[in-house]
C-alpha positions, 0 to 999 in steps of 0.5 A: 494530514498536511505533512503527508500531503506535502510529500513526494514519496513516503519511504518506509524501510523496515525489517519487520512492520505490521500493517502500518497505518502511515502507508494507507494514509499516504496512498489515500493522499495520492503519495507513492510509497517505497516500502521494504519487504519487511512490511506486508505491502506487496500491493504497492507492486501489484497496483503500481503505486510504489515500490516493494523492495528488499531492505538493503541500502543499495536496493532502497537507494536504487528505488529512491533514485528511480522515484526521483527520476519520475515526472510529475505526471508519472508520480501523479498517476502512481498516486491515483493508483494508490488511492484506488488501492486504498478505496478498493481494499482498505476503505470502511466499505471494503473491510466491512464487506470482508468482515461479513464474508468472514463471519458467514464462513465462520458460521458455516453460511458460506465458502472459505474466503480467499483472504483466509490462509 
């Protein structure tokens, strides 16, 4: 935990990655994340708590440069948004609620959830 808390940013370049627990862990500790589009983290853009970018040297380099130019206050605001994202979408309560909705749908007791594709 202390290692993650000590980061200014977490950078996760990948051609293909599953959910990757390191990303929500960093966000929970208010650390903005730069992740490539090989990861399923569009939420970084949507919640303005990081960068979800193409996985090429120039794009990653540009995102890192942009991140390094942020003030401490701007980085802190991004960190707060990241923590909000984790609490809203990935906390035990949030996931449990989604599981209940999913089971209701599977058992024909509810509508198809928006998170089922």
